[in-house]
FINU-876780 format. One record per residue: x, y, z of N, C-alpha, C, O in turn. Coordinates in steps of 0.02 Angstrom, whole numbers. Example, Ala and Ser with C-alpha at 12.3 -4.5 7.8 and 13.67 -1.06 7.14 Angstrom:
<nodes>
NODE  neast nnorth    nup caeast canorth   caup  ceast cnorth    cup  oeast onorth    oup
NODE    660   -284    390    615    -225    390    660   -165    390    712   -166    423
NODE    642   -112    354    684     -53    357    645      2    394    670     57    402
</nodes>
This chain:
<nodes>
NODE  neast nnorth    nup caeast canorth   caup  ceast cnorth    cup  oeast onorth    oup
NODE   -689   9164   2149   -741    9138   2105   -709   9110   2041   -670   9145   2008
NODE   -727   9049   2023   -700    9018   1963   -729   9050   1900   -790   9055   1894
NODE   -686   9074   1854   -713    9105   1793   -748   9054   1750   -729   8996   1747
NODE   -800   9076   1715   -836    9032   1668   -793   9022   1606   -745   9059   1594
NODE   -811   8972   1566   -777    8962   1502   -785   9023   1457   -740   9040   1419
NODE   -843   9056   1463   -854    9117   1422   -807   9173   1445   -780   9209   1403
NODE   -797   9180   1511   -750    9230   1536   -679   9214   1512   -642   9259   1491
NODE   -661   9151   1515   -595    9131   1492   -586   9144   1418   -533   9167   1396
NODE   -638   9131   1379   -635    9143   1307   -624   9217   1292   -584   9235   1249
NODE   -660   9260   1328   -651    9332   1317   -580   9352   1332   -551   9392   1296
NODE   -551   9326   1386   -482    9344   1404   -433   9316   1353   -391   9353   1326
NODE   -437   9251   1339   -389    9219   1293   -392   9250   1224   -340   9268   1196
NODE   -452   9257   1197   -458    9282   1129   -451   9357   1125   -433   9384   1072
NODE   -464   9392   1180   -448    9463   1181   -374   9475   1174   -352   9521   1140
NODE   -334   9432   1208   -261    9438   1205   -234   9417   1137   -183   9444   1114
NODE   -266   9368   1105   -238    9339   1043   -273   9363    980   -259   9336    926
NODE   -318   9411    985   -362    9428    929   -324   9443    865   -342   9418    811
NODE   -271   9483    869   -236    9503    807   -208   9443    770   -203   9445    708
NODE   -188   9391    806   -158    9332    773   -207   9296    728   -187   9263    680
NODE   -272   9301    743   -322    9264    704   -337   9297    637   -366   9265    593
NODE   -318   9359    629   -328    9392    564   -286   9358    511   -308   9349    454
NODE   -225   9338    529   -178    9309    481   -169   9234    489   -130   9203    453
NODE   -204   9203    537   -198    9131    549   -212   9092    485   -265   9099    455
NODE   -165   9049    465   -174    9010    404   -234   8964    407   -270   8957    358
NODE   -246   8933    464   -302    8886    469   -368   8922    470   -418   8896    445
NODE   -371   8982    499   -435    9017    504   -454   9054    439   -512   9066    426
NODE   -403   9071    399   -418    9106    336   -407   9061    276   -403   9084    219
NODE   -402   8996    288   -388    8947    235   -440   8954    179   -498   8938    190
NODE   -421   8977    120   -470    8990     67   -504   8927     41   -562   8929     21
NODE   -469   8870     41   -499    8808     16   -554   8784     62   -607   8764     40
NODE   -541   8786    128   -592    8765    176   -652   8811    173   -709   8789    174
NODE   -640   8876    170   -695    8924    167   -736   8915    103   -798   8918    106
NODE   -703   8905     47   -739    8895    -16   -781   8831    -13   -836   8828    -41
NODE   -754   8779     20   -791    8717     25   -854   8726     69   -906   8698     54
NODE   -848   8766    121   -906    8780    163   -961   8815    123  -1019   8798    128
NODE   -941   8864     84   -990    8899     42  -1023   8851     -6  -1083   8854    -17
NODE   -984   8806    -35  -1011    8756    -81  -1061   8711    -46  -1115   8697    -74
NODE  -1044   8688     13  -1089    8643     51  -1153   8677     74  -1203   8644     86
NODE  -1151   8742     79  -1208    8780    107  -1268   8783     61  -1324   8790     84
NODE  -1256   8778     -5  -1309    8789    -55  -1339   8859    -47  -1398   8868    -57
NODE  -1297   8907    -28  -1320    8975    -13  -1356   9006    -73  -1337   8997   -131
NODE  -1409   9044    -57  -1449    9078   -107  -1444   9154    -96  -1434   9177    -40
NODE  -1451   9193   -150  -1442    9266   -144  -1490   9299    -95  -1475   9353    -69
NODE  -1547   9269    -82  -1596    9299    -36  -1585   9280     37  -1621   9305     80
NODE  -1537   9238     51  -1532    9209    117  -1503   9258    169  -1463   9303    154
NODE  -1525   9247    231  -1498    9281    290  -1457   9229    329  -1482   9175    344
NODE  -1395   9246    344  -1348    9199    373  -1327   9223    443  -1319   9282    455
NODE  -1320   9175    489  -1292    9188    555  -1225   9151    560  -1223   9090    552
NODE  -1172   9188    574  -1107    9159    585  -1093   9161    660  -1082   9215    688
NODE  -1093   9104    692  -1087    9099    765  -1014   9094    785   -976   9052    760
NODE   -994   9138    831   -924    9141    855   -878   9156    796   -833   9118    780
NODE   -891   9211    764   -857    9229    701   -783   9243    709   -746   9240    660
NODE   -761   9259    770   -691    9277    780   -674   9340    741   -706   9391    751
NODE   -625   9336    697   -605    9395    658   -641   9398    591   -621   9436    547
NODE   -694   9359    583   -740    9370    527   -727   9334    462   -761   9349    413
NODE   -679   9288    460   -662    9257    396   -722   9219    365   -733   9224    305
NODE   -759   9183    406   -815    9145    379   -871   9191    356   -899   9182    302
NODE   -887   9241    396   -939    9289    377   -922   9322    311   -966   9330    268
NODE   -860   9342    302   -840    9377    241   -838   9330    181   -848   9352    125
NODE   -825   9266    193   -827    9217    138   -898   9209    111   -907   9199     51
NODE   -948   9214    155  -1018    9205    134  -1048   9269    105  -1096   9267     67
NODE  -1020   9326    123  -1051    9390    105  -1067   9398     31  -1122   9424     16
NODE  -1025   9378    -16  -1042    9389    -87  -1099   9345   -112  -1124   9356   -167
NODE  -1119   9296    -73  -1167    9245    -98  -1237   9251    -69  -1283   9216    -90
NODE  -1246   9296    -20  -1310    9300     16  -1330   9373     25  -1293   9419     10
NODE  -1392   9382     51  -1417    9450     61  -1387   9484    123  -1371   9543    121
NODE  -1380   9445    177  -1357    9475    240  -1321   9422    281  -1341   9364    282
NODE  -1269   9443    316  -1235    9401    365  -1233   9438    431  -1207   9494    436
NODE  -1260   9406    483  -1253    9430    551  -1199   9386    584  -1207   9325    587
NODE  -1146   9417    607  -1089    9380    634  -1080   9399    708  -1070   9458    724
NODE  -1082   9348    751  -1079    9362    823  -1017   9332    855   -988   9284    830
NODE   -997   9362    910   -941    9336    949   -946   9364   1020   -977   9416   1031
NODE   -916   9330   1067   -914    9353   1137   -863   9408   1149   -869   9447   1196
NODE   -812   9411   1105   -752    9450   1120   -748   9513   1079   -739   9510   1018
NODE   -756   9572   1111   -754    9635   1073   -690   9645   1034   -691   9673    979
NODE   -633   9622   1061   -570    9632   1025   -569   9593    960   -541   9616    910
NODE   -599   9533    959   -604    9495    897   -648   9532    847   -631   9535    788
NODE   -704   9558    870   -749    9593    825   -718   9657    798   -733   9677    741
NODE   -676   9690    837   -641    9749    812   -596   9731    754   -592   9767    704
NODE   -562   9674    760   -520    9651    704   -563   9632    644   -544   9646    587
NODE   -620   9601    657   -665    9582    603   -692   9643    565   -697   9643    504
NODE   -707   9696    602   -733    9756    570   -680   9789    527   -695   9816    474
NODE   -617   9786    550   -563    9814    509   -554   9772    446   -541   9800    392
NODE   -560   9706    452   -554    9663    393   -611   9675    344   -601   9675    284
NODE   -671   9685    371   -729    9701    328   -717   9766    291   -733   9771    231
NODE   -689   9816    324   -675    9880    290   -625   9871    234   -631   9903    181
NODE   -576   9828    244   -527    9814    191   -558   9780    131   -544   9798     74
NODE   -602   9731    145   -629    9690     91   -692   9720     60   -710   9703      3
NODE   -726   9763     96   -788    9793     71   -844   9743     70   -856   9709     20
NODE   -880   9738    126   -936    9690    131   -992   9724    172  -1000   9709    231
NODE  -1030   9769    140  -1080    9808    177  -1138   9767    204  -1175   9791    246
NODE  -1146   9705    180  -1202    9664    203  -1183   9620    263  -1221   9575    281
NODE  -1125   9632    293  -1104    9596    353  -1110   9641    413  -1085   9698    413
NODE  -1144   9616    465  -1152    9654    527  -1123   9614    585  -1139   9555    593
NODE  -1080   9644    625  -1049    9611    682  -1083   9632    747  -1096   9691    758
NODE  -1096   9584    791  -1130    9597    854  -1101   9554    909  -1081   9497    897
NODE  -1098   9582    970  -1078    9542   1028  -1139   9502   1051  -1191   9531   1067
NODE  -1131   9436   1053  -1186    9393   1075  -1158   9325   1094  -1103   9306   1073
NODE  -1197   9288   1134  -1178    9222   1159  -1223   9169   1127  -1284   9176   1128
NODE  -1193   9117   1099  -1231    9064   1066  -1280   9030   1113  -1330   9002   1090
NODE  -1267   9032   1178  -1311    8999   1226  -1375   9038   1238  -1421   9012   1270
NODE  -1379   9099   1215  -1440    9140   1222  -1442   9189   1164  -1430   9249   1172
NODE  -1458   9163   1105  -1457    9204   1045  -1513   9257   1046  -1570   9239   1059
NODE  -1497   9320   1033  -1547    9373   1038  -1586   9383    972  -1594   9439    948
NODE  -1610   9327    944  -1644    9329    879  -1709   9289    882  -1716   9244    923
NODE  -1755   9307    838  -1820    9274    836  -1813   9203    810  -1765   9185    777
NODE  -1863   9163    827  -1867    9094    801  -1868   9096    725  -1898   9140    694
NODE  -1835   9047    695  -1839    9036    622  -1821   9098    582  -1852   9112    530
NODE  -1771   9136    605  -1756    9200    573  -1695   9197    527  -1677   9248    497
NODE  -1663   9138    521  -1605    9131    476  -1615   9071    429  -1645   9021    447
NODE  -1587   9078    369  -1589    9024    320  -1528   8978    326  -1532   8920    307
NODE  -1474   9004    353  -1412    8967    359  -1376   8989    421  -1371   9048    436
NODE  -1349   8941    458  -1307    8955    516  -1241   8918    506  -1239   8859    489
NODE  -1187   8954    517  -1120    8925    513  -1083   8938    578  -1092   8990    610
NODE  -1042   8890    597   -998    8900    655   -933   8863    642   -932   8802    635
NODE   -880   8902    639   -815    8873    618   -763   8883    672   -753   8938    697
NODE   -730   8829    689   -675    8827    738   -696   8857    805   -657   8891    839
NODE   -759   8845    824   -785    8875    886   -822   8827    932   -815   8834    993
NODE   -861   8779    907   -902    8740    953   -864   8703   1008   -893   8688   1059
NODE   -799   8689    998   -762    8657   1052   -752   8703   1112   -726   8681   1164
NODE   -772   8766   1106   -770    8813   1162   -838   8821   1196   -841   8851   1250
NODE   -891   8795   1168   -958    8807   1196   -965   8769   1261   -956   8708   1263
NODE   -982   8804   1315   -984    8773   1381  -1042   8724   1388  -1038   8677   1428
NODE  -1095   8734   1350  -1153    8689   1351  -1174   8676   1279  -1214   8712   1250
NODE  -1145   8624   1250  -1155    8611   1179  -1228   8598   1163  -1252   8619   1110
NODE  -1263   8563   1207  -1333    8548   1193  -1374   8612   1191  -1417   8621   1147
NODE  -1361   8657   1238  -1398    8721   1238  -1380   8763   1177  -1424   8793   1146
NODE  -1316   8764   1159  -1294    8802   1101  -1327   8777   1037  -1353   8816    997
NODE  -1326   8711   1028  -1357    8683    968  -1433   8693    969  -1463   8704    916
NODE  -1463   8690   1028  -1534    8704   1033  -1552   8775   1013  -1604   8786    981
NODE  -1510   8822   1031  -1521    8891   1011  -1513   8900    936  -1551   8936    904
NODE  -1463   8868    908  -1454    8872    835  -1513   8841    799  -1536   8867    748
NODE  -1537   8785    824  -1597    8754    794  -1657   8801    799  -1696   8807    751
NODE  -1664   8835    855  -1722    8879    866  -1725   8936    815  -1778   8952    789
NODE  -1667   8967    801  -1667    9026    758  -1660   9009    684  -1661   9053    641
NODE  -1651   8944    668  -1646    8922    599  -1716   8903    573  -1754   8869    608
NODE  -1732   8925    513  -1798    8907    485  -1801   8833    468  -1749   8804    452
NODE  -1859   8802    471  -1866    8733    447  -1842   8728    375  -1859   8769    332
NODE  -1802   8678    361  -1772    8671    295  -1707   8709    287  -1675   8704    235
NODE  -1688   8748    338  -1626    8786    335  -1565   8742    345  -1570   8685    367
NODE  -1507   8771    329  -1445    8734    330  -1402   8753    390  -1400   8811    411
NODE  -1367   8703    418  -1319    8713    472  -1252   8686    448  -1247   8630    424
NODE  -1200   8727    456  -1132    8706    440  -1088   8712    501  -1087   8764    535
NODE  -1052   8659    516  -1003    8658    570   -936   8640    540   -930   8592    502
NODE   -884   8678    556   -816    8659    539   -774   8671    601   -765   8728    622
NODE   -748   8617    631   -717    8625    696   -663   8574    707   -657   8524    671
NODE   -623   8587    758   -576    8537    782   -615   8475    803   -671   8480    827
NODE   -584   8417    794   -618    8355    809   -567   8305    836   -508   8321    843
NODE   -590   8246    851   -547    8191    871   -571   8127    835   -631   8121    821
NODE   -526   8081    821   -548    8019    789   -583   7974    839   -587   7988    899
NODE   -610   7920    813   -646    7871    855   -596   7825    890   -594   7765    878
NODE   -556   7856    933   -501    7821    967   -495   7851   1036   -481   7910   1043
NODE   -506   7811   1088   -509    7837   1156   -444   7871   1177   -446   7924   1208
NODE   -388   7840   1162   -324    7868   1184   -309   7935   1150   -289   7983   1183
NODE   -320   7939   1084   -308    8002   1048   -359   8055   1069   -342   8113   1075
NODE   -421   8034   1079   -473    8080   1104   -450   8113   1169   -451   8174   1175
NODE   -430   8072   1218   -409    8098   1283   -349   8144   1276   -347   8198   1306
NODE   -299   8122   1238   -238    8161   1231   -250   8228   1196   -228   8280   1221
NODE   -285   8228   1140   -295    8290   1103   -337   8340   1142   -323   8400   1140
NODE   -386   8316   1178   -425    8363   1219   -384   8391   1277   -391   8449   1295
NODE   -340   8350   1305   -295    8375   1358   -247   8427   1330   -235   8479   1361
NODE   -219   8413   1272   -173    8461   1241   -208   8527   1226   -178   8581   1235
NODE   -270   8524   1204   -305    8586   1187   -323   8627   1249   -324   8688   1246
NODE   -338   8593   1305   -349    8630   1368   -286   8666   1389   -288   8723   1413
NODE   -229   8632   1381   -165    8664   1399   -150   8724   1353   -124   8775   1374
NODE   -168   8716   1289   -159    8771   1241   -205   8829   1255   -186   8887   1245
NODE   -266   8814   1278   -317    8866   1286   -366   8845   1341   -403   8796   1333
NODE   -365   8882   1396   -406    8864   1454   -481   8866   1439   -520   8836   1476
NODE   -501   8900   1387   -573    8905   1371   -597   8844   1332   -657   8838   1319
NODE   -552   8799   1314   -572    8739   1277   -618   8695   1320   -607   8688   1380
NODE   -670   8667   1289   -716    8622   1323   -707   8551   1297   -686   8507   1335
NODE   -722   8539   1233   -713    8472   1205   -713   8474   1129   -753   8509   1098
NODE   -667   8436   1100   -670    8420   1029   -711   8356   1023   -698   8307   1057
NODE   -762   8357    979   -809    8301    974   -790   8256    916   -766   8278    864
NODE   -803   8192    925   -794    8143    872   -848   8154    819   -902   8179    834
NODE   -834   8134    757   -887    8138    705   -951   8102    726  -1006   8126    711
NODE   -945   8045    759  -1004    8008    780  -1044   8047    832  -1106   8043    833
NODE  -1010   8084    875  -1045    8126    925  -1085   8181    890  -1141   8196    909
NODE  -1053   8212    841  -1088    8265    804  -1151   8238    771  -1204   8269    774
NODE  -1146   8181    739  -1204    8152    706  -1260   8139    757  -1318   8156    745
NODE  -1243   8110    814  -1293    8095    865  -1326   8158    892  -1387   8161    900
NODE  -1285   8209    906  -1313    8271    934  -1361   8305    885  -1414   8329    905
NODE  -1342   8307    822  -1384    8342    773  -1447   8302    756  -1501   8331    750
NODE  -1441   8237    750  -1501    8197    735  -1551   8201    793  -1611   8196    782
NODE  -1526   8208    854  -1571    8215    911  -1611   8280    909  -1663   8286    942
NODE  -1587   8329    870  -1621    8394    863  -1658   8399    796  -1673   8455    774
NODE  -1672   8343    766  -1712    8341    704  -1675   8370    644  -1707   8395    597
NODE  -1609   8366    644  -1570    8382    585  -1559   8319    544  -1548   8265    571
NODE  -1562   8327    479  -1538    8275    434  -1465   8290    418  -1449   8342    391
NODE  -1422   8245    436  -1350    8256    425  -1333   8235    354  -1337   8176    336
NODE  -1315   8285    313  -1303    8273    242  -1231   8255    226  -1217   8220    177
NODE  -1185   8280    267  -1114    8266    254  -1075   8269    319  -1085   8314    360
NODE  -1031   8221    329   -984    8220    384   -916   8207    354   -903   8152    329
NODE   -872   8256    356   -808    8252    320   -749   8265    367   -729   8322    377
NODE   -722   8212    397   -662    8221    437   -602   8238    393   -597   8214    336
NODE   -558   8280    418   -496    8294    382   -441   8309    433   -454   8319    492
NODE   -379   8311    409   -321    8318    453   -275   8372    426   -274   8386    366
NODE   -236   8400    472   -181    8444    453   -121   8426    494   -127   8415    555
NODE    -63   8423    463      0    8407    498     32   8474    516     56   8510    472
NODE     33   8490    581     51    8558    602    109   8557    651    119   8507    686
NODE    147   8611    653    204    8615    700    181   8620    772    125   8641    786
NODE    225   8600    818    210    8601    889    190   8671    912    154   8679    961
NODE    216   8722    877    199    8790    896    125   8806    892    101   8852    925
NODE     87   8767    852     15    8778    849    -18   8764    916    -74   8786    928
NODE     17   8727    959     -8    8713   1027     27   8755   1080     -2   8771   1132
NODE     91   8772   1069    130    8803   1122    141   8878   1115    160   8911   1163
NODE    130   8905   1055    140    8978   1047     91   9016   1091     32   8998   1097
NODE    115   9070   1121     74    9114   1164     44   9078   1224     -9   9097   1249
NODE     77   9025   1245     54    8985   1302    105   8993   1359    165   8999   1347
NODE     81   8994   1421    125    9001   1479    178   8945   1478    163   8889   1457
NODE    239   8960   1500    293    8910   1496    277   8844   1530    296   8791   1503
NODE    243   8844   1587    228    8781   1620    179   8739   1580    184   8678   1579
NODE    132   8772   1546     85    8736   1504    119   8709   1441    106   8652   1421
NODE    162   8749   1411    199    8726   1353    243   8666   1370    248   8619   1332
NODE    274   8668   1429    316    8612   1451    274   8549   1461    297   8494   1444
NODE    213   8556   1487    170    8498   1496    147   8469   1429    141   8409   1422
NODE    136   8512   1379    119    8488   1312    177   8445   1285    165   8391   1258
NODE    238   8470   1291    296    8432   1268    302   8366   1307    317   8314   1277
NODE    291   8368   1373    297    8308   1413    247   8254   1391    265   8196   1385
NODE    186   8275   1379    134    8228   1358    151   8197   1291    141   8137   1281
NODE    175   8237   1245    193    8210   1179    254   8165   1181    259   8116   1145
NODE    302   8182   1225    361    8140   1232    343   8071   1260    377   8022   1248
NODE    288   8068   1299    270    8007   1334    224   7961   1295    210   7905   1318
NODE    200   7981   1236    152    7939   1201    184   7874   1176    243   7873   1159
NODE    144   7821   1175    167    7757   1150    170   7755   1075    147   7802   1041
NODE    198   7702   1048    208    7697    976    142   7700    936    140   7733    884
NODE     88   7666    959     25    7671    921     -1   7743    916    -24   7764    863
NODE      4   7781    971    -19    7851    970     29   7894    929      7   7940    893
NODE     94   7879    934    143    7917    894    129   7909    820    134   7957    781
NODE    111   7848    800     94    7836    730     29   7870    711     24   7901    658
NODE    -21   7864    754    -86    7895    740    -80   7971    733   -116   8001    693
NODE    -35   8000    772    -25    8073    769     25   8093    716     34   8153    703
NODE     58   8044    684    113    8058    638    162   8107    671    181   8158    641
NODE    182   8090    732    224    8133    773    297   8126    751    327   8074    762
NODE    324   8177    719    392    8173    690    419   8243    676    382   8292    675
NODE    484   8245    666    517    8307    649    509   8322    575    518   8277    533
NODE    493   8383    559    491    8408    490    536   8470    488    520   8521    518
NODE    591   8464    451    640    8519    448    661   8540    518    670   8599    533
NODE    670   8489    561    695    8502    629    642   8525    679    659   8538    737
NODE    579   8529    658    526    8552    702    476   8496    713    454   8464    665
NODE    458   8483    775    409    8431    790    341   8449    761    316   8504    772
NODE    311   8402    725    244    8410    696    199   8353    720    223   8298    737
NODE    135   8366    720     86    8314    736     21   8328    699      8   8384    677
NODE    -20   8276    693    -85    8283    661   -133   8319    706   -135   8308    767
NODE   -172   8364    676   -231    8393    707   -291   8368    668   -289   8361    607
NODE   -345   8356    703   -404    8325    673   -461   8375    671   -472   8414    717
NODE   -498   8374    615   -553    8421    605   -612   8384    574   -605   8328    550
NODE   -670   8416    575   -727    8387    541   -770   8444    513   -780   8495    546
NODE   -795   8434    452   -844    8479    422   -910   8441    417   -913   8384    394
NODE   -963   8474    440  -1030    8443    441  -1080   8490    408  -1081   8550    422
NODE  -1120   8462    365  -1177    8498    336  -1241   8462    355  -1245   8401    348
NODE  -1290   8499    378  -1353    8469    400  -1411   8514    381  -1403   8575    373
NODE  -1470   8484    375  -1532    8520    358  -1583   8508    413  -1594   8452    434
NODE  -1614   8562    435  -1665    8556    487  -1731   8530    458  -1755   8555    408
NODE  -1758   8480    490  -1820    8449    467  -1876   8501    461  -1881   8546    502
NODE  -1917   8494    410  -1973    8539    400  -2037   8512    433  -2089   8544    429
NODE  -2033   8455    464  -2092    8425    496  -2102   8456    565  -2149   8438    600
</nodes>
């Protein structure tokens, strides 16, 4: 029987959970502070952090709101998140095992929903976004910060292939235009779409990956043409191959009509 993307995510992230506690990209204080700024969070708000991983986003919001409910599929990730919460002291954060495709919460029960570095793993993005819309109150805020791809067919295909090789639970990195279309179809007003990039070492794709998959990542990058090599800024930095990774931050408001 073929495992589901959710089964693969539990296995992959169960094995790698400890690495996400110290991951520079997942605990990046500037990105987290910018998310809080974009949220317009209020002290009375109830927040849902979808696919919290080791809890960095939930803990960033904790000082600014009344309550954060942070969910994830992977118990090992939540165990790391609970240890991090104990270190930082955030009694208003609650961690729960749950799936974004079937959220166990009432309609319109959250003021803010955030999902960071996770939606590219959702096996049914339309269903996931529909569930987030359902549990968000009218006028509530939605924040997405995730891996993305530029509006370029060749780079889109390559980056998504590389991410599948890096992580079997990967589904798709979406273009900024796709995000806008998906959210507007669900009656969100898209307030901000902010693509950004990070120039990262090849190890960000090949670390903790099976040797045959790592070799295929190297083969694909060795084979890219000059336009793609330029678009990826594919070059050695201090003797280590680096390439661009693409991300997008989105802030949206659910229509009150």
